[in-house]
TORPA-4810 file (N, C-alpha, C, O; in nm, 3 decimals):
<nodes>
NODE_1_-0.115_6.428_-1.973_-0.170_6.370_-1.907_-0.015_6.258_-1.823_0.089_6.202_-1.857_M
NODE_2_-0.087_6.278_-1.717_0.094_6.131_-1.663_-0.001_5.983_-1.650_-0.115_5.953_-1.614_K
NODE_3_0.105_5.921_-1.696_0.052_5.763_-1.708_0.177_5.737_-1.542_0.285_5.770_-1.493_Q
NODE_4_0.057_5.657_-1.522_0.128_5.552_-1.406_0.121_5.428_-1.454_0.013_5.380_-1.488_H
NODE_5_0.277_5.339_-1.464_0.284_5.190_-1.449_0.261_5.137_-1.336_0.293_5.167_-1.221_A
NODE_6_0.214_5.069_-1.374_0.180_4.938_-1.252_0.039_4.866_-1.306_0.010_4.881_-1.425_G
NODE_7_-0.042_4.796_-1.228_-0.181_4.741_-1.277_-0.256_4.785_-1.199_-0.231_4.853_-1.100_F
NODE_8_-0.371_4.744_-1.243_-0.503_4.786_-1.212_-0.540_4.683_-1.077_-0.473_4.587_-1.039_T
NODE_9_-0.687_4.743_-1.008_-0.713_4.631_-0.909_-0.762_4.539_-0.973_-0.756_4.427_-0.921_V
NODE_10_-0.810_4.548_-1.071_-0.863_4.456_-1.144_-0.806_4.319_-1.230_-0.862_4.221_-1.278_I
NODE_11_-0.675_4.360_-1.224_-0.544_4.264_-1.273_-0.499_4.230_-1.155_-0.463_4.113_-1.146_E
NODE_12_-0.493_4.273_-1.095_-0.423_4.214_-0.924_-0.527_4.108_-0.917_-0.477_3.996_-0.900_L
NODE_13_-0.672_4.111_-0.925_-0.734_4.007_-0.852_-0.753_3.896_-0.944_-0.771_3.777_-0.921_I
NODE_14_-0.744_3.959_-1.052_-0.703_3.826_-1.148_-0.620_3.726_-1.155_-0.649_3.614_-1.197_F
NODE_15_-0.475_3.775_-1.101_-0.359_3.704_-1.126_-0.385_3.609_-1.001_-0.375_3.487_-1.006_I
NODE_16_-0.429_3.705_-0.859_-0.489_3.627_-0.716_-0.565_3.488_-0.789_-0.524_3.372_-0.791_V
NODE_17_-0.684_3.542_-0.846_-0.761_3.414_-0.901_-0.721_3.312_-0.955_-0.787_3.208_-0.959_L
NODE_18_-0.568_3.331_-1.021_-0.547_3.222_-1.128_-0.411_3.162_-1.075_-0.342_3.078_-1.132_L
NODE_19_-0.389_3.220_-0.957_-0.339_3.136_-0.916_-0.387_3.059_-0.765_-0.329_2.984_-0.686_L
NODE_20_-0.481_3.102_-0.770_-0.562_3.030_-0.642_-0.593_2.882_-0.725_-0.559_2.768_-0.693_G
NODE_21_-0.670_2.927_-0.843_-0.650_2.740_-0.925_-0.564_2.675_-0.948_-0.559_2.552_-0.943_V
NODE_22_-0.483_2.748_-0.976_-0.364_2.676_-1.033_-0.286_2.573_-0.893_-0.241_2.459_-0.897_A
NODE_23_-0.296_2.670_-0.781_-0.268_2.618_-0.669_-0.368_2.471_-0.630_-0.314_2.362_-0.612_S
NODE_24_-0.468_2.484_-0.625_-0.556_2.379_-0.589_-0.552_2.294_-0.689_-0.599_2.181_-0.673_V
NODE_25_-0.494_2.332_-0.809_-0.511_2.231_-0.907_-0.370_2.108_-0.932_-0.336_2.013_-1.003_I
NODE_26_-0.321_2.199_-0.808_-0.151_2.127_-0.823_-0.165_2.061_-0.689_-0.091_1.962_-0.684_F
NODE_27_-0.226_2.078_-0.589_-0.232_1.990_-0.493_-0.353_1.886_-0.477_-0.364_1.816_-0.377_F
NODE_28_-0.478_1.880_-0.625_-0.523_1.836_-0.603_-0.435_1.635_-0.650_-0.439_1.522_-0.602_I
NODE_29_-0.367_1.709_-0.772_-0.312_1.593_-0.865_-0.178_1.551_-0.772_-0.136_1.435_-0.773_Q
NODE_30_-0.112_1.665_-0.687_-0.012_1.614_-0.622_-0.071_1.470_-0.526_-0.005_1.366_-0.520_K
NODE_31_-0.189_1.486_-0.465_-0.240_1.401_-0.378_-0.263_1.262_-0.465_-0.220_1.151_-0.431_N
NODE_32_-0.340_1.292_-0.583_-0.351_1.168_-0.650_-0.242_1.101_-0.663_-0.251_0.978_-0.650_N
NODE_33_-0.092_1.170_-0.695_0.002_1.050_-0.782_0.069_1.022_-0.644_0.150_0.929_-0.648_I
NODE_34_0.054_1.077_-0.530_0.084_1.022_-0.404_0.001_0.896_-0.394_0.048_0.784_-0.375_E
NODE_35_-0.067_0.912_-0.402_-0.131_0.780_-0.406_-0.153_0.697_-0.464_-0.162_0.585_-0.414_T
NODE_36_-0.172_0.721_-0.603_-0.127_0.560_-0.712_0.022_0.515_-0.637_0.051_0.395_-0.632_T
NODE_37_0.098_0.599_-0.589_0.204_0.549_-0.555_0.212_0.438_-0.488_0.254_0.324_-0.506_A
NODE_38_0.142_0.527_-0.370_0.107_0.388_-0.231_0.057_0.267_-0.302_0.116_0.160_-0.299_R
NODE_39_-0.056_0.289_-0.366_-0.108_0.193_-0.443_-0.018_0.097_-0.472_-0.017_-0.002_-0.400_D
NODE_40_0.089_0.107_-0.598_0.170_0.064_-0.660_0.266_-0.012_-0.610_0.314_-0.110_-0.667_D
NODE_41_0.324_0.069_-0.408_0.370_-0.021_-0.392_0.345_-0.139_-0.316_0.427_-0.216_-0.265_Q
NODE_42_0.257_-0.142_-0.315_0.121_-0.223_-0.239_0.115_-0.367_-0.330_0.142_-0.483_-0.299_R
NODE_43_0.071_-0.313_-0.446_0.142_-0.428_-0.542_0.227_-0.475_-0.564_0.220_-0.593_-0.601_K
NODE_44_0.340_-0.416_-0.554_0.456_-0.474_-0.574_0.453_-0.568_-0.452_0.454_-0.690_-0.471_T
NODE_45_0.451_-0.520_-0.334_0.459_-0.575_-0.166_0.414_-0.748_-0.239_0.478_-0.848_-0.271_A
NODE_46_0.266_-0.704_-0.241_0.186_-0.849_-0.274_0.245_-0.962_-0.380_0.273_-1.081_-0.361_I
NODE_47_0.256_-0.869_-0.513_0.352_-0.916_-0.558_0.511_-1.019_-0.561_0.560_-1.103_-0.637_N
NODE_48_0.545_-0.963_-0.449_0.649_-1.048_-0.444_0.659_-1.141_-0.283_0.750_-1.203_-0.229_A
NODE_49_0.538_-1.116_-0.250_0.500_-1.226_-0.140_0.410_-1.311_-0.231_0.325_-1.368_-0.163_M
NODE_50_0.403_-1.334_-0.343_0.306_-1.441_-0.409_0.435_-1.508_-0.443_0.482_-1.599_-0.375_H
NODE_51_0.487_-1.460_-0.544_0.581_-1.504_-0.596_0.694_-1.618_-0.523_0.728_-1.729_-0.567_Y
NODE_52_0.741_-1.545_-0.389_0.828_-1.612_-0.301_0.725_-1.731_-0.257_0.766_-1.847_-0.246_G
NODE_53_0.637_-1.707_-0.240_0.505_-1.811_-0.174_0.528_-1.965_-0.308_0.559_-2.083_-0.295_L
NODE_54_0.495_-1.888_-0.413_0.452_-1.990_-0.558_0.615_-2.048_-0.587_0.622_-2.168_-0.612_E
NODE_55_0.710_-1.990_-0.586_0.851_-2.057_-0.680_0.910_-2.055_-0.593_1.017_-2.111_-0.617_E
NODE_56_0.905_-2.011_-0.463_1.027_-2.036_-0.366_0.991_-2.150_-0.248_1.025_-2.268_-0.249_I
NODE_57_0.933_-2.099_-0.172_0.874_-2.170_-0.047_0.762_-2.302_-0.085_0.763_-2.414_-0.034_Y
NODE_58_0.680_-2.259_-0.175_0.612_-2.440_-0.221_0.675_-2.513_-0.263_0.647_-2.628_-0.230_Y
NODE_59_0.804_-2.493_-0.362_0.883_-2.561_-0.408_0.942_-2.678_-0.342_0.963_-2.795_-0.376_K
NODE_60_0.965_-2.596_-0.221_1.071_-2.657_-0.115_0.974_-2.739_-0.021_1.001_-2.857_0.001_K
NODE_61_0.882_-2.692_0.024_0.808_-2.715_0.096_0.678_-2.863_0.070_0.661_-2.964_0.139_H
NODE_62_0.607_-2.815_-0.061_0.506_-2.868_-0.058_0.416_-2.837_-0.038_0.316_-2.892_-0.085_D
NODE_63_0.411_-2.717_0.053_0.282_-2.717_0.153_0.337_-2.531_0.114_0.436_-2.481_0.060_T
NODE_64_0.206_-2.478_0.179_0.221_-2.318_0.251_0.225_-2.244_0.352_0.130_-2.168_0.334_Y
NODE_65_0.273_-2.216_0.448_0.312_-2.193_0.563_0.157_-2.072_0.609_0.121_-1.966_0.557_P
NODE_66_0.097_-2.154_0.730_-0.023_-2.083_0.801_0.005_-1.949_0.870_-0.097_-1.914_0.929_R
NODE_67_0.099_-1.866_0.885_0.134_-1.777_0.889_0.253_-1.673_0.792_0.358_-1.736_0.780_T
NODE_68_0.257_-1.599_0.755_0.381_-1.491_0.649_0.450_-1.409_0.735_0.390_-1.347_0.823_L
NODE_69_0.589_-1.401_0.718_0.617_-1.299_0.762_0.767_-1.317_0.712_0.791_-1.401_0.625_D
NODE_70_0.895_-1.218_0.784_1.011_-1.235_0.751_1.098_-1.360_0.743_1.175_-1.397_0.654_E
NODE_71_1.063_-1.414_0.859_1.109_-1.536_0.879_1.044_-1.667_0.809_1.095_-1.778_0.824_S
NODE_72_0.918_-1.644_0.725_0.874_-1.730_0.632_0.958_-1.713_0.489_1.012_-1.809_0.433_T
NODE_73_0.960_-1.581_0.442_1.027_-1.611_0.367_1.141_-1.482_0.337_1.127_-1.383_0.265_L
NODE_74_1.283_-1.533_0.438_1.370_-1.438_0.386_1.420_-1.441_0.322_1.542_-1.439_0.343_P
NODE_75_1.369_-1.451_0.186_1.480_-1.417_0.061_1.383_-1.304_-0.033_1.411_-1.271_-0.148_F
NODE_76_1.265_-1.257_0.043_1.243_-1.114_0.009_1.276_-0.951_0.059_1.349_-0.958_0.158_I
NODE_77_1.264_-0.891_0.045_1.332_-0.779_0.148_1.196_-0.719_0.232_1.086_-0.678_0.196_D
NODE_78_1.264_-0.737_0.367_1.165_-0.716_0.472_1.091_-0.597_0.504_1.016_-0.547_0.587_P
NODE_79_1.147_-0.579_0.404_1.056_-0.380_0.414_0.940_-0.405_0.306_0.869_-0.314_0.263_D
NODE_80_0.930_-0.535_0.268_0.782_-0.588_0.163_0.675_-0.617_0.286_0.552_-0.619_0.279_L
NODE_81_0.732_-0.632_0.360_0.615_-0.682_0.464_0.530_-0.601_0.546_0.446_-0.639_0.628_F
NODE_82_0.578_-0.432_0.499_0.511_-0.333_0.604_0.440_-0.265_0.425_0.470_-0.267_0.306_S
NODE_83_0.329_-0.209_0.520_0.311_-0.139_0.431_0.332_0.033_0.426_0.362_0.085_0.534_D
NODE_84_0.319_0.111_0.323_0.362_0.206_0.282_0.323_0.340_0.390_0.337_0.457_0.355_P
NODE_85_0.261_0.287_0.556_0.273_0.371_0.680_0.324_0.290_0.773_0.301_0.321_0.889_Y
NODE_86_0.406_0.162_0.746_0.487_0.103_0.823_0.400_-0.025_0.945_0.442_-0.075_1.049_G
NODE_87_0.273_-0.040_0.873_0.208_-0.157_1.012_0.244_-0.314_0.863_0.233_-0.332_0.742_I
NODE_88_0.276_-0.365_0.951_0.311_-0.552_0.889_0.188_-0.599_0.843_0.073_-0.575_0.879_K
NODE_89_0.225_-0.657_0.775_0.104_-0.783_0.769_0.080_-0.832_0.878_0.153_-0.877_0.966_I
NODE_90_-0.049_-0.820_0.865_-0.197_-0.915_0.947_-0.171_-0.837_1.088_-0.242_-0.870_1.183_N
NODE_91_-0.076_-0.740_1.104_-0.115_-0.678_1.247_-0.210_-0.533_1.298_-0.227_-0.422_1.247_Q
NODE_92_-0.246_-0.581_1.392_-0.429_-0.533_1.395_-0.390_-0.465_1.523_-0.492_-0.401_1.551_T
NODE_93_-0.300_-0.442_1.615_-0.278_-0.315_1.751_-0.120_-0.280_1.704_-0.044_-0.353_1.641_S
NODE_94_-0.097_-0.145_1.756_-0.001_-0.048_1.733_0.042_0.030_1.848_-0.047_0.104_1.891_L
NODE_95_0.146_0.034_1.905_0.200_0.072_1.999_0.244_0.239_1.963_0.327_0.265_1.876_E
NODE_96_0.179_0.337_2.037_0.265_0.480_2.004_0.272_0.560_2.156_0.182_0.592_2.234_L
NODE_97_0.379_0.571_2.160_0.423_0.678_2.345_0.369_0.578_2.452_0.361_0.627_2.565_D
NODE_98_0.333_0.460_2.441_0.318_0.350_2.534_0.125_0.365_2.537_0.060_0.317_2.629_G
NODE_99_0.064_0.435_2.428_-0.089_0.407_2.387_-0.123_0.297_2.319_-0.054_0.312_2.217_T
NODE_100_-0.205_0.156_2.299_-0.245_0.151_2.214_-0.330_0.182_2.134_-0.412_0.271_2.157_P
NODE_101_-0.325_0.102_2.002_-0.423_0.156_1.895_-0.434_0.018_1.799_-0.347_-0.063_1.770_Y
NODE_102_-0.611_0.024_1.752_-0.625_-0.055_1.681_-0.622_-0.015_1.541_-0.694_0.061_1.476_T
NODE_103_-0.515_-0.088_1.512_-0.517_-0.062_1.339_-0.568_-0.146_1.186_-0.505_-0.250_1.203_V
NODE_104_-0.626_-0.163_1.077_-0.692_-0.259_0.982_-0.503_-0.184_0.892_-0.442_-0.085_0.853_T
NODE_105_-0.499_-0.350_0.914_-0.360_-0.337_0.838_-0.384_-0.348_0.663_-0.479_-0.406_0.611_P
NODE_106_-0.292_-0.287_0.602_-0.299_-0.307_0.439_-0.295_-0.459_0.374_-0.355_-0.493_0.272_S
NODE_107_-0.199_-0.556_0.469_-0.203_-0.664_0.400_-0.251_-0.758_0.472_-0.222_-0.759_0.592_Y
NODE_108_-0.321_-0.844_0.427_-0.370_-0.970_0.503_-0.328_-1.070_0.457_-0.327_-1.075_0.334_T
NODE_109_-0.285_-1.172_0.523_-0.245_-1.346_0.424_-0.293_-1.417_0.532_-0.260_-1.426_0.650_Y
NODE_110_-0.398_-1.476_0.448_-0.480_-1.612_0.544_-0.441_-1.759_0.451_-0.458_-1.761_0.329_E
NODE_111_-0.371_-1.907_0.547_-0.376_-1.999_0.505_-0.480_-2.081_0.460_-0.558_-2.066_0.554_G
NODE_112_-0.530_-2.149_0.390_-0.600_-2.205_0.360_-0.612_-2.352_0.385_-0.523_-2.425_0.343_T
NODE_113_-0.719_-2.405_0.452_-0.705_-2.574_0.464_-0.562_-2.610_0.548_-0.464_-2.677_0.516_N
NODE_114_-0.596_-2.534_0.672_-0.437_-2.557_0.708_-0.442_-2.674_0.858_-0.507_-2.667_0.963_C
NODE_115_-0.331_-2.788_0.802_-0.325_-2.847_0.962_-0.208_-2.808_0.974_-0.118_-2.781_0.894_K
NODE_116_-0.222_-2.807_1.149_-0.068_-2.767_1.205_-0.049_-2.622_1.175_-0.121_-2.523_1.186_E
NODE_117_0.118_-2.653_1.116_0.178_-2.530_1.030_0.144_-2.507_0.908_0.164_-2.394_0.862_D
NODE_118_0.075_-2.624_0.817_0.114_-2.611_0.678_-0.058_-2.614_0.636_-0.162_-2.652_0.688_T
NODE_119_-0.019_-2.554_0.520_-0.164_-2.546_0.455_-0.144_-2.590_0.333_-0.042_-2.638_0.283_C
NODE_120_-0.302_-2.561_0.265_-0.329_-2.625_0.140_-0.284_-2.514_-0.003_-0.224_-2.518_-0.110_K
NODE_121_-0.369_-2.407_0.094_-0.390_-2.329_0.021_-0.337_-2.158_0.062_-0.249_-2.163_0.148_G
NODE_122_-0.375_-2.001_0.016_-0.324_-1.888_0.092_-0.414_-1.778_-0.012_-0.428_-1.780_-0.134_Y
NODE_123_-0.462_-1.696_0.080_-0.517_-1.565_-0.009_-0.407_-1.422_0.075_-0.390_-1.382_0.190_T
NODE_124_-0.364_-1.390_-0.041_-0.296_-1.275_0.017_-0.347_-1.101_-0.023_-0.303_-1.046_-0.123_L
NODE_125_-0.412_-1.055_0.043_-0.461_-0.911_0.027_-0.406_-0.760_0.083_-0.391_-0.730_0.202_R
NODE_126_-0.380_-0.676_-0.027_-0.353_-0.559_0.001_-0.523_-0.468_-0.046_-0.604_-0.467_-0.138_A
NODE_127_-0.505_-0.415_0.060_-0.637_-0.293_0.055_-0.605_-0.141_-0.034_-0.556_-0.034_0.003_I
NODE_128_-0.637_-0.171_-0.115_-0.587_-0.012_-0.227_-0.690_0.093_-0.159_-0.795_0.084_-0.095_L
NODE_129_-0.580_0.226_-0.217_-0.638_0.364_-0.170_-0.777_0.379_-0.301_-0.897_0.366_-0.279_E
NODE_130_-0.718_0.407_-0.417_-0.808_0.410_-0.537_-0.858_0.323_-0.607_-0.903_0.345_-0.719_N
NODE_131_-0.857_0.195_-0.540_-0.915_0.083_-0.621_-0.955_-0.044_-0.552_-0.951_-0.064_-0.430_E
NODE_132_-0.990_-0.120_-0.640_-1.064_-0.220_-0.534_-0.942_-0.322_-0.500_-0.849_-0.335_-0.580_D
NODE_133_-0.945_-0.416_-0.341_-0.864_-0.479_-0.303_-0.758_-0.570_-0.397_-0.806_-0.634_-0.490_D
NODE_134_-0.642_-0.573_-0.376_-0.582_-0.616_-0.471_-0.557_-0.762_-0.451_-0.457_-0.751_-0.379_F
NODE_135_-0.580_-0.926_-0.465_-0.578_-1.005_-0.390_-0.500_-1.139_-0.466_-0.563_-1.179_-0.564_V
NODE_136_-0.393_-1.203_-0.440_-0.299_-1.307_-0.437_-0.365_-1.472_-0.401_-0.329_-1.511_-0.290_K
NODE_137_-0.450_-1.566_-0.473_-0.467_-1.661_-0.440_-0.308_-1.769_-0.457_-0.203_-1.722_-0.501_T
NODE_138_-0.320_-1.886_-0.419_-0.271_-1.952_-0.424_-0.262_-2.027_-0.620_-0.380_-2.001_-0.644_N
NODE_139_-0.217_-2.084_-0.738_-0.157_-2.078_-0.828_-0.294_-2.216_-0.793_-0.410_-2.181_-0.817_R
NODE_140_-0.279_-2.321_-0.755_-0.323_-2.471_-0.758_-0.467_-2.461_-0.638_-0.437_-2.479_-0.520_E
NODE_141_-0.563_-2.442_-0.660_-0.638_-2.434_-0.606_-0.728_-2.540_-0.553_-0.796_-2.603_-0.633_N
NODE_142_-0.736_-2.568_-0.411_-0.734_-2.708_-0.402_-0.846_-2.707_-0.326_-0.894_-2.813_-0.286_T
</nodes>
């Protein structure tokens, strides 16, 4: 009898199915890791802004700003004021190739108990993908 070296059809189907299942698991896990990384980036940005508002801005001005941007907290990395997709804090519109779009910002800042450009409090919020919103408020709730 002649013996043929090679794989049977069943063995090949099994290997293809095994590789398919492994690929699906890999891409699901890759997506979860990327989502978690974006959420961690959002939390880091909100924590940096919160720290800057509490430890530097409030100690210098004894109030909080009505709006928040790079000029309000110049000592913070300007990239932190944009979410992982490049949308700035409180930005609600975006123009791409001359076409305007309405967007929902991941980061929002709201001053509370405001008079003119100064406020007694604030709420910083990041909308996360895998968890509830990440919210920071002023330390002294007035």
